[in-house]
N, C-alpha and C positions, 0 to 999 in steps of 0.2 A: 478245403471244406468251405471256408468263408467265400472263396471265389465262386464255388459251385452254388452256394446259397444265393449270393448276389445275382448270379447269372439266372437262376430260377425265378427270382422275384422280377427281374427285368423282363424275362420272357413272358411271364404272366401278365405284366402291365401292357406289353406290346400287343399280346393276343387280345386282351380285353379292349384296348383302344381300337384295334383293328376290327373287332366284332362290332363295336359301337359305331364306327365310321361306315362299316359295310351295310348296316341295317338301313332300310329306307325310312322306317318309322322309329325315331329315337325318343319320342315323347310318350312316357308311360300313360299319360292321360288318354291317349288314343288307342291303347292296347285292346280296349273292350269293343272297338268298332268292328262291324262285320258287314258283309254284303257290298252293295255299290258304294257306300260311304267309305268303307275301308279301302276299296280299290281306288277310289278317287283320291284318297289321302296318299296312297302309294305313288300314284301318277304325279301328284303335286310335289311330293318330297323328291321324287326322281328329277322333276323339272328344276327344283331349287338346287339340287346337287349338280346338275349339268350347268346351271347358270353360274354357280361358284367356280366351275372348271373353265368357264369362258365360252362354252358351247351354246350360244344363244339360239341358234336355229333349232337344235334338238330340244332345248328347254321350252321354247315356244310350242313345239309339237306336243310335249307331255302336258303342258298347261292346258292346251286345247282339249286333249283327251280327258283330263280331269273335269273340266267344265262341262263338256258335252255329256259325260256320264251323269254328272250331278243334275244338269238341266232335265235330262230324260227321266231320271229317278224322281225329281221334284214334280214333274208333270203327271207321273203315274201315282204320286202320293207316298212313295216308299222312303223319301228323304224330306225332312222339314225344309220349307222354303227359306227360313231364317238362316239355316246352316249354309244353304246354297249361296245366299247373299253375302255371307261372311267370306266364303271362298272366293267369290267373284271380286270382292273388294281387295282381298289379299293379292290375288293374281293381277288385277288391274293396276294396283300400286307398283308391282314388279314390272309390268309392261311399260308403265309411264316413266319409271325411273331407270330401267335397265335395258329395255327392249325397243327403245325408240327407233333404232337404226333398222330394225327388221322391215323389209319391204312389205307392203300390203299384198295380200294373196291375189287380189284381182288385177289382171293385166290390162283388161279392156277398160280404159278410163277416159273421161272427158273432164275438162276443167269445170269445177263447180261454179255456178253463177255468183255465189256469195263472195268469191274472191274478186269478181268484177265489181260487185255492188259496193264493197267497202273501200275500193280504190277509186270510186267515182269522184271526179272533181265537182264540188258543189259551189254554186254562186248564190249569194244572199239575195232572196227575192224581194221585190219592192212590196210596199203595203198594198198597192193596186193588184199585184199578182195574188197575194194572199186572199184579198176580198173576192177576187174573181173565182178562185178555186172553191172558196166557201159557198159562194152563190151557186156555182155549178153543182156542188155536192147536194145542196138543198133542192135544186131543180130536178136533179136526177132521181130524187126520192128513194135512194137505196135503203134497205133495212140492214142493220148490223147486229150481231150477237155479242160483240165486245165494244167497249167504249172507243170512239174515234175522235181524237183531238187533231184538228187541222191547224198547225202552227207553221212558222217560217221554215223549220227543218223538213217537215212533211212536204210542203210546197216545193222546196228546193229539190227534193228527190223526184217529185212528179215532173218538174221541168227537165231534170236530167234523164228520166225514163222516156220522156217525149222526144229527146234529142240524141245525146251520145249513147244511150243504152236502149234506144227504140227497138232495134233488131233483136237484141237478146230478150227483152221483155215480150215482144211480139211472139217469138218462138216459144217462150215459156207459156204464154196464154194459149197458143195453139195446142201444145201438148197437154195442157191441164184438162182438156176435154176428155182425154183417155181415162183419167183416174178420178176426177173431181167428185162425181156423183157417189162413187163407192167410198171415197175418203170422208165425205160429209156424213154418210150413214154410219161409218165406223166411229167418228167423233161424237155424233149424237148418242149412239148406243153407249159410249164410254162416259157420257156426261160432260163433254167438252164442247164449247161453242163451235159451231160448224164453220165459222169464219176462219178459224185457225187451219182449216183444210187448205187454204190458199197459201200457206207458209212456204211451200216448195217453189213458188214463183221466184223468190229471192234466194232461196237456199240452193236449189239444184237446177232450176228451170224445168222441173219435172223429168229429169233424166235419171234412169236407174243406175247408170255407171258414172255419175258425177263424183269427182274426187277433189277434195280441197287441200290447201296447204296445211291445214290442221289435221290431215289424215282422216277426215270424215268421208264416208262413202254413202252413196245411194240418194234416192229422192229426198229422204228425211235427214240426211247428213249426220249419221251416227258415227262416233268414234268406237273402236272395238270394245272398250271397257263398258261404256254406257249401253251399247247394244246388248251385250251379254247380261247386264244387270236387268234389262227389260225383256229377257227371254229369247233374244235372237242368237242363232248359231253362227259363229264366225270361225272357220278353220280352213284346212287345205282342200276340203270338198265343197262346203257350202258357205256362202256369205249372204245371210238372210237380210242384211242391210239393203241388198239390191232387190229383195222381194217387195213389190209395191204395197201389198195388203198387209203382210206380216210387219213390215217396218212402220206402216201407218198406225197399226194397232199399238205398237211399242211407243210411237211418238205421242199418241193420244194419252196413254198411261203416264208417260213422263211429264207431259204438260199438265195433266191433272194433279200429279204429285207436286209439281212446282207451284201450282196455284194454291193447293192446300197449305203449302209451306209459307208462302208470301201473302196470300189473300188478295192478289192484284194481278191482272193478266199482263200488264206491261212489264212488271217485275218478273213474272213467269217467263215471258218471251226473252227478256234480257238474260235470265239464267239459262235458258235453252241454248243461247249463243255463247255466253261467257262462263257459265258454270255457277251453280248456286252458292258456292263458297265465296266467290269474288263479289257477288251481289250482296251477300250477307255482311261481308266486311265493309263494303261501301255504306250500307245502311247504318252500321254501328258507328263508323267514323263521321258521317255527315249528320246523323241523328234525324233522318227523314226517310219515309217510305214512298216518296214521290219520285217516279222515275226521272222526270225531266230535271228535277233538282239535283239528283245524283249525276245526271248526264252533264251537268255544268261543272263537275269536279274532275280531278285527275284519278279518282278511285275506280272509275270504269274505263276499260280500254276503248280506243276510238271505234273499233269495230262494234262493240256492244252499245256504245252511245248512238251509233248510226243505225243499228239493227231495227229498233222499234219504229222510228219514223220511216225507214225504208219499207218496212212491212205495211204500215198504215197507207203509205203512198201506193204500193202495189195492190192493196185491197180496194182502195177507191177506184183505181183504174180497172181492176177485174170486175167490179160490180157494174160499171158503166163504161165499157171500153170505147164505144163510139164517141162519147163525149170528150175523150182525151186523145183522140187521134189513132185509136187501135180498132182492129176488126178481127174477131176470133174466127178462124177458119176451121172447118170440120176436120178433126184429126183422123189418122189412120185407125181402122176399126179392128185390127187383129186381136188386140188385148181385150177390148170391150166385148167382142164376140167370141169368147173362149170359155172353156169350162175346165173343171178339175176332175181328174179320174185317178183312181188308185191302181198302181201297178206293182208287180213284184220287183224288189230291188236287191242287188244293183243291176241296172241295165245301161247300155250305151245309148246316149242321146241320138247318135247316128242311126242306130237300129230303129228307134222310135220314128225319126223323121223319114226314113226310107219306107217304113210300113205305112205311115200316114200320107206319103206322097207330098211331104212338106219340105221346103228347103231347110237345110241344117241351120242357117242363119236365123230363120224365123222361129225355129224350135228354141234356139238360145234366147231370142228376143222375148218369147213367152215365159221362159224360165231363167231369168238372168241371175238368180241366186246360185245356180249350179256352176261352180267355178271350173271344174274339170269337164270331161266329156262323158261323165257317167253319174248316176245317182248314188247316194251314200251306201257304203258297204256294211255299216253297223245298223242298218234298218232292213227288216224283212220286206216292208212295202214302202212306197213313196207316193205322195200326192203330186202329180205332174199336171201342168196346164197344157191343154191342146185346143185346137180350133173347134168351135161348136158345130161346125159343118162336117166334122169327121163322121163317116158312116158307121153303122152298127157292126158291120162285118170287121172293119178295121179295129174297132174298139175291142171286140172279142179276141182278136188275134193279139192285140196289144196286151191284154190281161194274161195271155198265155206265153208271152215272151220269156224264154228261159233266162234266169239270172246269170250274169257274167261272173260267177264265183271264182273262176280261175283266170281272171283278167290280168292279175299281177303275180310276179314271182315273190314279191315282198320288198322289204327295205334293205338298202346296202349303204354302209358307212364308208366313205371314200378314204383310201389309205395313201400314204406317201408313194409316189410313183405311178398312181392310177391315172388313166385318161378315159374320156368317154368311149373312145374306140376300144380300149382294153376291157372295160366293163361290159360293153355291148357284146364283145366276143365271148366273154366269160358266161354271160347269161343267154346267149344265142338270140339276141334282139338287135335293134339298130340304134345308132346314135340319134337319128331323127326322132324316133319314138321316145327315147329317154328324155330328150330336150323338150318335147311337146308335153309329156306328162308332168314334168317337173318345172315347166314354165321357164326354161333356161334360155337366155338371149345369146349366149356365146358358149364356146366349148371349154371355157375356163372353169375348173372345179378345184376346190381346196380340200386338203385332208381334214377329216372330221365331219364334212357335210353329209347329210343323209339324203339318199336318192331313192325314189320309188321306181322299181324296175318292172316295166311292162313285159308281158309275154310276147 
């Protein structure tokens, strides 16, 4: 009898603990949640559970789903923005601490110019060089919307940009003409000095697919967590860090926030590079809010110490390129002469490019934020960029393109003994298609990995 009683008690404990572990939401404080917030919480907790099991790829997928749902609900007003920010901070912390190894979703990448800039070997300029640059700046009579201090560090970067980095800076200046006017408008509308629209010269060289060692992506070099905090979608379908205008709007908001926090544009720029936390700690330890005084200490990283003078040097050159040995060439006009139209989603980019008679590579160039070869599945419509020269007949046909709702069979989790060949046979597709959709570089797959299976 005693044995039976003990057995019954143990059985109840095991069942209770099993139920507790099996629930996605174990916090009683969230039981009252409903709608999109409840669903986002379930995705978040599912991601945490998978992370605890060591399945980082799947965890990252569920975190993405949680954030996308919250961001969409926030924009429609059904979820409070403060709650969204709290989730973003929680997930960003998990990404920074546990998901660092996850490869970035974008495969088309070029080295970000910022990595070159911070590794530039500088030589201390003479007093004569400094005076010469100051006189040149006065004679050029450029107008600035931020303070411009010309010191030995700024002059050292100008000399470096005129010599060892001349080609990189020249290319950046050429590409700036594609986006600069629009960026200036965005910054003015946000209440940010338009001079900061020149920041991509040293950040990315105005390349949409620029990728740095710090895992920052796009013209404005956002890391995933900061991008999400300022409303950019980053997941397996879209990487809006690569969208020139959306990322410019996010950058303007971020810089404005940093200026409100520090009250100084040089400190805001240093924070954009090194993070507001590190700049705040440097200010506390040194007891000064003067950037150049902070830059003479070890409390700021070398990259951040060089960032502000490098930007000032690039700004001086961009305002008067001929005076410094540069000539801005007229850039390609594909992006400038384009417009945005609304289409039914999801659709294949190849279908759009064929309909418009536009090379597929040009379609991707106009819409670099689309990571895969199709528009999002969780949206009924999508705003896509096309050439302004597209005729009205093609536009009408474009709006009637049927959505590719049956483009995929769904997700498949790799089991022990599986190969791409066996999975392809099982779902009546091909190895090449599976590799292309999942951005696989080899045929090697490990148990537990999630694959999207194309039809």
